LUMTIZA-428323 format. One record per residue (C-alpha): residue number from 1; residue in one letter; x, y, z. Coordinates in Angstrom, 3 decimals. Each point is the difference from the previous one (the first is absolute). Example, Ala and Ser with C-alpha at 12.3 -4.5 7.8 and 13.67 -1.06 7.14 Angstrom:
<nodes>
NODE   nr  rest        px        py        pz
NODE    1     A    12.300    -4.500     7.800
NODE    2     S     1.370     3.440    -0.660
</nodes>
This chain:
<nodes>
NODE   nr  rest        px        py        pz
NODE    1     X   -39.418   -33.828    39.658
NODE    2     X     2.701     0.605    -3.051
NODE    3     X    -1.640    -3.331    -1.740
NODE    4     X    -4.025     1.902     0.487
NODE    5     X     1.509     3.071    -1.488
NODE    6     X     1.495    -1.897    -2.975
NODE    7     X    -2.717    -1.989    -0.674
NODE    8     X    -2.495     2.897    -0.172
NODE    9     X     1.904     2.057    -1.702
NODE   10     X     0.497    -2.557    -3.068
NODE   11     X    -3.851    -0.824     0.320
NODE   12     X    -0.370     3.896    -0.479
NODE   13     X     2.224    -0.158    -3.205
NODE   14     X    -1.796    -3.157    -0.754
NODE   15     X    -3.198     2.209    -0.227
NODE   16     X     1.155     2.599    -1.992
NODE   17     X     0.345    -3.327    -3.187
NODE   18     X    -3.778     1.418    -0.457
NODE   19     X    -0.004     2.990    -0.310
NODE   20     X     3.307     0.493    -2.522
NODE   21     X    -2.123    -3.202    -2.274
NODE   22     X    -2.659     2.681    -0.326
NODE   23     X     2.795     2.312    -1.369
NODE   24     X     0.905    -2.848    -3.201
NODE   25     X     3.382    -1.387    -0.331
NODE   26     X     2.072     1.234    -2.412
NODE   27     X     2.389    -2.304    -1.603
NODE   28     X    -2.460    -3.092     1.366
NODE   29     X     0.505    -3.359    -1.066
NODE   30     X     2.228    -0.940    -2.859
NODE   31     X     0.334     3.894    -1.361
NODE   32     X     1.402     0.767     3.108
NODE   33     X     2.956    -2.295    -0.369
NODE   34     X     0.574     1.087    -3.039
NODE   35     X    -0.195     4.020    -0.173
NODE   36     X     3.068    -0.041     2.990
NODE   37     X     3.658    -0.355    -1.213
NODE   38     X     0.907    -3.182     1.588
NODE   39     X    -3.445    -0.750     2.396
NODE   40     X    -0.267    -3.998    -0.630
NODE   41     X     2.912    -0.189    -1.767
NODE   42     X     3.275     0.894     0.484
NODE   43     X     1.681     2.430     1.768
NODE   44     X     1.157     2.853    -3.599
NODE   45     X     3.218     0.030    -1.327
NODE   46     X     0.739     3.460     2.723
NODE   47     X    -0.906    -2.215     3.150
NODE   48     X     2.661    -1.790     2.099
NODE   49     X    -0.778    -3.453     0.699
NODE   50     X    -0.771     0.073     4.013
NODE   51     X     1.821    -3.140     0.571
NODE   52     X     3.058    -1.913    -1.320
NODE   53     X    -0.641    -3.135    -0.981
NODE   54     X     3.057    -2.662    -1.203
NODE   55     X     0.275    -1.638    -3.212
NODE   56     X    -0.976    -3.006    -0.812
NODE   57     X     0.276    -0.789    -3.436
NODE   58     X    -1.062    -4.144    -0.790
NODE   59     X    -2.026    -0.293     4.192
NODE   60     X    -3.334    -1.850    -0.545
NODE   61     X    -1.811     1.028     3.073
NODE   62     X    -4.228    -0.981     0.437
NODE   63     X    -2.751     1.479     2.348
NODE   64     X    -2.791    -1.059     0.803
NODE   65     X    -3.254     1.421     0.941
NODE   66     X    -3.333    -0.708     0.334
NODE   67     X    -1.017     3.344    -2.281
NODE   68     X    -1.804    -0.507    -2.945
NODE   69     X    -1.735     1.551    -2.905
NODE   70     X     1.080     4.045     0.377
NODE   71     X     1.459    -0.293     2.922
NODE   72     X     2.613    -2.632    -1.306
NODE   73     X    -0.170     2.305    -3.093
NODE   74     X     1.313     2.778     1.980
NODE   75     X     2.788    -1.431     2.197
NODE   76     X     1.508    -2.201    -2.872
NODE   77     X     0.476     4.033    -1.447
NODE   78     X     1.785     0.590     3.140
NODE   79     X     2.099    -3.568    -0.214
NODE   80     X     1.514     1.314    -3.779
NODE   81     X     1.468     3.080     1.095
NODE   82     X     2.002    -1.857     2.116
NODE   83     X     0.481    -1.941    -2.785
NODE   84     X     1.244     3.029    -2.357
NODE   85     X     2.312     1.780     3.301
NODE   86     X     1.482    -3.415     0.639
NODE   87     X    -0.195    -2.608    -2.707
NODE   88     X    -1.341    -2.454     1.926
NODE   89     X    -3.364    -2.166    -1.383
NODE   90     X    -2.515    -0.079     2.249
NODE   91     X    -2.988    -2.832    -0.166
NODE   92     X    -2.773     0.440     1.826
NODE   93     X    -1.801    -3.501     1.701
NODE   94     X    -3.550     0.201     0.545
NODE   95     X    -0.649    -1.050     3.220
NODE   96     X    -3.647    -1.156     2.706
NODE   97     X    -1.391     0.413     2.544
NODE   98     X     0.998    -0.809     2.298
NODE   99     X     3.453     1.026    -0.567
NODE  100     X     2.152    -1.639     2.177
NODE  101     X    -1.540    -3.542    -1.424
NODE  102     X     1.130     1.298    -3.071
NODE  103     X     3.152     0.777     1.011
NODE  104     X     0.681    -3.376     2.070
NODE  105     X    -0.833    -2.027    -3.394
NODE  106     X     2.757     1.868    -1.869
NODE  107     X     2.621    -0.223     2.689
NODE  108     X    -0.808    -3.635     0.096
NODE  109     X     0.869    -0.318    -3.178
NODE  110     X     3.001     2.027     0.072
NODE  111     X    -1.243     2.586    -1.957
NODE  112     X    -0.408     2.901     2.238
NODE  113     X    -0.587     3.303    -1.347
NODE  114     X     3.139     2.980     0.584
NODE  115     X    -3.573     2.329     1.156
NODE  116     X    -2.776    -1.181     1.982
NODE  117     X    -2.712     3.286     0.120
NODE  118     X    -1.500    -1.148     2.823
NODE  119     X    -3.923     1.844     1.332
NODE  120     X    -0.031    -0.852     3.755
NODE  121     X     1.778     0.765     2.621
NODE  122     X    -0.995    -3.596     1.716
NODE  123     X     1.943    -1.051    -3.528
NODE  124     X     3.267     1.278     0.140
NODE  125     X     0.454    -1.329     3.886
NODE  126     X    -1.117    -3.053    -1.283
NODE  127     X     2.849    -0.003    -2.831
NODE  128     X     3.017     1.125     2.747
NODE  129     X    -1.459    -3.089     1.847
NODE  130     X     0.489    -2.728    -2.409
NODE  131     X     3.506     2.601    -0.514
NODE  132     X    -1.261     0.594    -3.679
NODE  133     X     0.379     3.730    -0.081
NODE  134     X     3.325     1.992    -0.100
NODE  135     X     1.012     2.679     2.053
NODE  136     X     0.147     3.553    -2.305
NODE  137     X     3.010     1.037    -0.581
NODE  138     X     1.501     3.443     0.637
NODE  139     X    -0.710     1.889    -2.876
NODE  140     X    -3.615    -1.019    -0.114
NODE  141     X     0.288     0.531     4.154
NODE  142     X     1.097     3.319    -0.837
NODE  143     X    -2.977     0.820    -2.525
NODE  144     X    -2.037    -0.915     2.555
NODE  145     X     0.831     2.343     2.640
NODE  146     X     0.660     2.874    -2.781
NODE  147     X    -3.751    -0.386    -1.284
NODE  148     X    -2.337    -1.878     2.210
NODE  149     X    -1.426     0.794     3.399
NODE  150     X     1.023    -1.914     3.031
NODE  151     X    -3.784    -1.882    -0.405
NODE  152     X     0.539    -2.252    -3.178
NODE  153     X     4.108     0.121     0.275
NODE  154     X    -1.500    -2.533     3.248
NODE  155     X    -2.947    -1.821    -1.822
NODE  156     X     3.321    -1.414    -1.658
NODE  157     X     2.288    -0.620     3.211
NODE  158     X    -0.092    -3.238     1.533
NODE  159     X     1.150     0.144     3.694
NODE  160     X     2.509     2.901    -1.455
NODE  161     X     1.293    -1.352    -3.144
NODE  162     X    -1.811     1.533    -2.629
NODE  163     X    -1.324    -2.387    -2.817
NODE  164     X    -2.652     2.146    -1.860
NODE  165     X     0.180     3.130    -2.278
NODE  166     X    -3.808     0.893    -0.131
NODE  167     X    -0.514     0.963    -3.989
NODE  168     X    -2.987     0.659    -0.111
NODE  169     X    -3.015     1.111     2.974
NODE  170     X    -3.872     0.456    -0.220
NODE  171     X    -2.442     2.439     2.166
NODE  172     X    -2.657    -2.856     0.775
NODE  173     X    -2.389     2.330     1.084
NODE  174     X    -2.198     0.912    -2.907
NODE  175     X    -3.028     0.455    -1.035
NODE  176     X    -0.516     0.589    -3.841
NODE  177     X    -3.143     0.988    -2.039
NODE  178     X    -2.508     0.727    -3.425
NODE  179     X    -0.167     3.592    -0.061
NODE  180     X    -2.845    -0.892    -1.829
NODE  181     X    -2.282    -2.203     1.777
NODE  182     X     1.577     2.798     3.102
NODE  183     X    -1.654     2.806    -1.924
NODE  184     X    -3.281    -1.611    -0.571
NODE  185     X    -0.688    -1.242     3.514
NODE  186     X     1.023     3.599     1.098
NODE  187     X     2.936    -2.287     2.334
NODE  188     X     2.734     2.112     0.963
NODE  189     X     3.077    -1.014     1.743
NODE  190     X    -0.547    -2.056     3.654
NODE  191     X     2.240     1.565     2.683
NODE  192     X    -1.271    -2.515     2.947
NODE  193     X    -0.829    -3.742    -0.300
NODE  194     X    -3.776     1.168     1.166
NODE  195     X     0.072     2.026    -3.187
NODE  196     X     1.314    -2.507    -1.793
NODE  197     X    -2.721    -2.521     0.413
NODE  198     X    -2.402     2.635    -0.598
NODE  199     X     1.683     0.880    -3.327
NODE  200     X    -0.426    -2.951    -1.197
NODE  201     X    -3.149    -0.126     0.859
NODE  202     X    -0.750     2.632    -1.971
NODE  203     X     1.658    -1.353    -3.376
NODE  204     X    -2.163    -3.202     0.370
NODE  205     X    -3.036     2.049    -0.182
NODE  206     X     1.026     1.710    -3.107
NODE  207     X     0.270    -3.748    -1.400
NODE  208     X     3.471    -0.896     0.296
NODE  209     X     1.538    -2.476     1.983
NODE  210     X     2.534     2.362     2.683
NODE  211     X     3.332    -2.135     0.429
NODE  212     X     1.748    -2.937    -1.855
NODE  213     X     2.095    -2.418     2.136
NODE  214     X     2.606    -1.883    -1.178
NODE  215     X    -0.776    -3.154     2.160
NODE  216     X     0.993    -3.092    -1.762
NODE  217     X     4.019     1.602     0.544
NODE  218     X     0.029    -0.378     3.776
NODE  219     X     2.655     2.435     0.593
NODE  220     X    -3.108     2.884    -1.071
NODE  221     X    -2.105    -0.738     2.696
NODE  222     X     3.291    -0.010     2.701
NODE  223     X     0.351     3.575    -1.523
NODE  224     X    -3.558     0.901     0.968
NODE  225     X     0.346    -1.432     3.765
NODE  226     X     3.282     1.446     0.678
NODE  227     X    -1.031     3.625    -1.008
NODE  228     X    -2.679    -0.083     2.497
NODE  229     X     1.808    -1.439     2.240
NODE  230     X     2.625     2.508     0.517
NODE  231     X    -2.870     3.135    -0.236
NODE  232     X    -1.552    -1.664     2.938
NODE  233     X     2.243    -1.853     1.929
NODE  234     X     3.098     2.507    -0.301
NODE  235     X     3.822    -0.762    -1.202
NODE  236     X     0.684    -1.426     3.605
NODE  237     X    -2.489    -2.612    -0.268
NODE  238     X     0.497    -0.966    -4.010
NODE  239     X     3.701    -0.577     0.908
NODE  240     X    -1.096    -2.016     2.779
NODE  241     X    -1.736    -2.537    -2.339
NODE  242     X     2.368     0.260    -2.965
NODE  243     X     2.763    -1.172     2.406
NODE  244     X    -2.828    -2.528     1.622
NODE  245     X     0.769     1.845     3.628
NODE  246     X    -4.379    -0.627     0.035
NODE  247     X    -1.944    -2.502    -0.829
NODE  248     X    -2.935     0.186    -3.193
NODE  249     X    -2.135    -0.506     3.048
NODE  250     X     0.700     3.260     1.012
NODE  251     X    -3.309     2.838     0.543
NODE  252     X     1.850     2.039    -2.632
NODE  253     X    -0.263    -2.425    -2.328
NODE  254     X    -3.272    -0.659     0.164
NODE  255     X    -1.317     3.581    -0.201
NODE  256     X     2.210     0.290    -3.443
NODE  257     X    -1.639    -2.705    -1.527
NODE  258     X    -3.195     1.366     1.778
NODE  259     X     0.427     2.561    -2.189
NODE  260     X     1.100    -1.233    -3.236
NODE  261     X    -2.892    -2.086     0.512
NODE  262     X    -2.301     3.697    -0.479
NODE  263     X     0.977    -0.506    -3.486
NODE  264     X     0.559    -4.129    -0.545
NODE  265     X    -3.001    -0.686     1.474
NODE  266     X    -2.054     1.940    -2.490
NODE  267     X     0.321    -1.268    -3.215
NODE  268     X    -1.965     2.558    -2.125
NODE  269     X     3.112     2.396     0.933
NODE  270     X     2.023    -2.784    -1.706
NODE  271     X     0.258    -0.753    -4.174
NODE  272     X    -1.126    -3.524    -0.152
NODE  273     X    -0.406    -0.612     3.443
NODE  274     X     1.846    -2.031     2.297
NODE  275     X     0.472    -2.925    -2.386
NODE  276     X     0.629     2.104    -3.316
NODE  277     X     3.063     2.033     2.234
NODE  278     X     1.260    -3.289     0.659
NODE  279     X     0.272    -1.081    -3.660
NODE  280     X     1.492     3.630    -0.962
NODE  281     X     3.732     0.311    -0.061
NODE  282     X     1.496     3.754     1.054
NODE  283     X     1.240     0.494    -3.510
NODE  284     X    -3.815     0.082    -1.200
NODE  285     X    -1.624     1.748     3.411
NODE  286     X     0.841     2.754    -1.802
NODE  287     X     0.215    -0.391    -3.079
NODE  288     X    -3.568    -0.199     0.687
NODE  289     X    -0.259     2.835     1.569
NODE  290     X     1.143     2.129    -2.649
NODE  291     X    -1.812    -1.395    -2.928
NODE  292     X    -3.661     0.360    -1.325
NODE  293     X    -0.251     3.823    -0.282
NODE  294     X    -2.418     1.539     2.386
NODE  295     X    -1.531    -4.007     1.607
NODE  296     X     3.258    -1.480     0.982
NODE  297     X     0.248    -3.910     1.563
NODE  298     X     0.730     2.696     3.567
NODE  299     X     0.936     3.420     0.601
NODE  300     X     3.247    -0.324     2.310
NODE  301     X     2.247    -2.504     0.267
NODE  302     X     2.559    -0.214     3.471
NODE  303     X     3.610    -0.688    -1.118
NODE  304     X     4.202     1.517    -0.116
NODE  305     X     1.067     2.273    -2.140
NODE  306     X     0.499    -2.448    -2.647
NODE  307     X    -3.535     0.109    -0.794
NODE  308     X     0.988     2.422    -2.346
NODE  309     X     1.917    -2.685    -2.016
NODE  310     X    -3.472    -1.893    -0.591
NODE  311     X    -1.919     3.226    -0.581
NODE  312     X     2.911     0.618    -2.740
NODE  313     X    -1.874    -2.846    -1.610
NODE  314     X    -3.051     0.997    -0.237
NODE  315     X    -1.399     3.795    -1.727
NODE  316     X    -0.123     1.837     2.629
NODE  317     X     2.512     2.474     1.132
NODE  318     X     1.479    -0.022     3.620
NODE  319     X    -1.233     4.299     1.161
NODE  320     X    -2.811     0.473    -2.405
NODE  321     X    -2.006    -3.607     0.110
NODE  322     X     1.707    -1.846     2.575
NODE  323     X     0.923     1.755     3.547
NODE  324     X     0.647    -1.077     3.403
NODE  325     X    -0.402     0.946     3.696
NODE  326     X     1.967    -0.981     3.042
NODE  327     X    -1.601    -2.815     1.999
NODE  328     X    -2.396     1.271     1.793
NODE  329     X     0.376    -0.441     3.550
NODE  330     X    -1.465    -2.112     2.416
NODE  331     X     1.536     1.789     3.247
NODE  332     X     1.988     2.937     0.388
NODE  333     X     2.086     0.114    -2.997
NODE  334     X     0.170    -0.993    -3.193
NODE  335     X     2.532    -3.498    -0.346
NODE  336     X     3.165     0.402    -1.837
NODE  337     X     0.825    -3.827    -0.650
NODE  338     X     2.703    -1.042    -2.456
NODE  339     X     1.053    -2.941    -1.883
NODE  340     X     3.528    -0.589    -2.467
NODE  341     X     2.215    -1.648    -1.289
NODE  342     X     3.564    -1.289     0.649
NODE  343     X     3.234    -1.292    -2.210
NODE  344     X     1.595    -2.456     1.602
NODE  345     X     3.258    -1.932    -0.915
NODE  346     X    -0.718    -3.391    -0.418
NODE  347     X     4.105    -0.501    -1.106
NODE  348     X     3.355     1.053     0.713
NODE  349     X     1.353     2.166    -2.501
NODE  350     X     0.755     3.804    -1.891
NODE  351     X    -2.904     0.022    -1.684
NODE  352     X    -2.468    -1.254     1.779
NODE  353     X     1.269     3.007     2.828
NODE  354     X     0.606     2.299    -3.360
NODE  355     X    -4.163    -0.640    -0.414
NODE  356     X    -0.926     0.698     3.769
NODE  357     X     2.079     3.510    -0.522
NODE  358     X    -1.699     0.771    -2.794
NODE  359     X    -3.409    -0.536     1.080
NODE  360     X     0.886     1.981     3.122
NODE  361     X     1.350     3.136    -1.939
NODE  362     X    -2.637     2.674    -1.250
NODE  363     X     0.838    -0.450    -3.683
NODE  364     X    -1.610    -3.184     0.054
NODE  365     X    -3.232     1.763     1.937
NODE  366     X    -0.197     2.208    -2.340
NODE  367     X     0.051    -2.417    -2.944
NODE  368     X    -3.523    -1.734     1.944
NODE  369     X    -1.406     3.195     1.179
NODE  370     X    -0.422     1.005    -3.409
NODE  371     X    -2.167    -2.980    -1.141
NODE  372     X    -2.147     0.632     2.324
NODE  373     X    -1.964    -2.114     2.339
NODE  374     X     3.111    -0.294     2.563
NODE  375     X     1.054     1.776     3.128
NODE  376     X     3.073    -0.125     1.005
NODE  377     X     0.909     0.603     3.852
NODE  378     X     3.700     1.432    -1.547
NODE  379     X     0.121     3.977     1.669
NODE  380     X     2.505     0.519    -2.440
NODE  381     X    -2.444     0.111    -2.570
NODE  382     X    -1.438     3.165    -2.281
NODE  383     X    -3.623    -0.135     0.695
NODE  384     X    -0.386     2.173    -3.650
NODE  385     X     1.587    -4.175    -1.407
NODE  386     X    -3.634    -1.318     0.903
NODE  387     X    -2.384     0.082    -3.578
NODE  388     X    -3.149     2.085     1.811
NODE  389     X    -1.259     2.294     3.127
NODE  390     X    -1.645    -2.740     1.851
NODE  391     X     3.234    -2.587    -0.155
NODE  392     X     2.428     2.706     1.589
NODE  393     X    -2.982     1.369     2.483
NODE  394     X     0.042    -3.536     1.152
NODE  395     X     3.754    -0.582     0.005
NODE  396     X     1.077     3.139     1.634
NODE  397     X    -2.657    -0.846     3.020
NODE  398     X     2.510    -3.691     0.208
NODE  399     X     2.784     2.149     0.383
NODE  400     X    -1.624     2.713     2.065
NODE  401     X    -1.176    -3.300     3.019
NODE  402     X     3.943    -1.064     0.304
NODE  403     X     0.345    -2.718     2.430
NODE  404     X    -3.869     0.445     0.955
NODE  405     X    -1.630    -2.316    -2.682
NODE  406     X    -0.951    -3.312     0.893
NODE  407     X     0.535    -2.749    -2.051
NODE  408     X    -2.269    -2.328    -1.347
NODE  409     X    -0.869    -2.551     2.848
NODE  410     X    -0.357    -3.067    -1.779
NODE  411     X     3.457     1.089    -2.076
NODE  412     X     1.521    -0.455     3.747
NODE  413     X    -1.271    -3.522     0.879
NODE  414     X     1.137    -3.555     0.089
NODE  415     X    -0.627    -0.489    -4.283
NODE  416     X    -2.651    -2.888     0.635
NODE  417     X    -1.370     2.346     2.353
NODE  418     X    -0.630     3.227    -2.251
NODE  419     X     1.396    -0.709    -3.392
NODE  420     X    -1.562    -3.444    -1.415
NODE  421     X    -2.855    -0.760    -2.803
NODE  422     X    -2.407    -2.201     2.412
NODE  423     X     1.359     0.601     3.450
NODE  424     X     0.100     2.176     3.136
NODE  425     X    -1.549     3.549    -0.205
NODE  426     X    -0.578    -0.582    -3.529
NODE  427     X    -2.219    -2.633     0.176
NODE  428     X    -1.457     1.224     3.176
NODE  429     X    -1.207     2.807    -0.952
NODE  430     X    -1.436    -1.040    -3.130
NODE  431     X    -1.980    -2.488     1.689
NODE  432     X    -1.129     3.347     1.956
NODE  433     X    -0.538     1.154    -2.834
NODE  434     X    -2.787    -2.095    -0.527
NODE  435     X    -1.184     0.199     2.949
NODE  436     X     1.014     3.129     2.181
NODE  437     X    -2.596    -1.018     3.128
NODE  438     X     2.720    -2.058     1.450
NODE  439     X     2.342     2.183     1.047
NODE  440     X     0.926    -2.474     2.941
NODE  441     X     0.335    -3.200    -1.993
NODE  442     X     2.212     2.159    -2.019
NODE  443     X     1.711     1.682     2.546
NODE  444     X     0.933    -3.526     1.598
NODE  445     X     0.887    -1.599    -3.560
NODE  446     X     2.585     3.128    -0.532
NODE  447     X     1.651    -0.464     3.974
NODE  448     X     0.330    -4.057    -0.824
NODE  449     X     2.103     0.043    -3.914
NODE  450     X     1.992     3.487     1.532
NODE  451     X     0.868    -2.423     3.180
NODE  452     X     1.066    -2.180    -2.166
NODE  453     X     1.497     2.183    -2.297
NODE  454     X     2.312     1.992     2.258
NODE  455     X     1.326    -3.200     2.201
NODE  456     X     1.248    -1.474    -3.309
</nodes>
């Protein structure tokens, strides 16, 4: 009951996002970060640091992550401040998915990074099983205890030992839309899945394809499934499926795929149809929704709060041209699914531990938040650090959900099933997008791949 009430409360906060966006967002975009004394940069001269860091003059550190583009650039700003405070020199190492394979190659070659930012819970568990990961030190654990809800600490722990520091979180239960396309169609924000499909038909009738799907990246399709499954089957079933305590041939999976097929089975509702979606990578799925004036390639795109980074690459402004509503309720409640990226030390040493301490701090979160396209699970962060009201509201809702958030299911799975391009869940759901009538075959393939992955 407590969990249900918390999810309901978080969902209610999410419903306020669209309404707040209607009022406009003072300090939107880049300007928002520059108008404050310190938003997006470093604490002002009168602000005492929230964390003590050691002197590391001359020490060289490396950090590997799969981030590219704006996400990478924003993270580097956080690393630059760490350099200023400690005297260390930090190099960003671009990684590739699956990150466990990438790290394995680096370790085999004798050149592991000091710290890796890992986007899957299952991958953290694999790094621990392979004895790559080093436990979090006392100072970083103190920051976690001070700044993080227990759920975020638990997600970075394996068998009771803390290994991961969740630096970045994501609210992955949002649908972003082109306001001009909605206005021209006379469409309004839907609250239920039935209303969502009706809204899609309304937009389609206006001459604009309603939904953009980044199907070339299989992880986006797992997110579609997970939101529908959580809302329809409920949190207990969600946890059971995430741990493979029930099979993918379970009737609840059939129900969720049947619901998803109501969208995927209508090519006219998807930009480019199934074939076009399977050739569209996630960044393009966003930008094509917010370019083209009142005739974009699509009116809506589903994904997390980080969509803001990609919208910033267009001329659209969040809160005016681009607005957002919660993922529609399939069952009684709208889902609250989250993801995240955890920093894990791969080398013993003062420098790696200091970097984990820094990334767990409110000061680091403040710099990242000011850049936009970022949400921190750090409950000590003042919401004013975010550059616009939409971003602030999404962050508040994530914190308000507390321990009731449900972490991305595919990210909890072994990476061979839930996190590898061209394999496992990613590939099977891409095949499902191509042929959404084959629900039984999709379930059988998912279960076959999951059974192998969870045994290994």
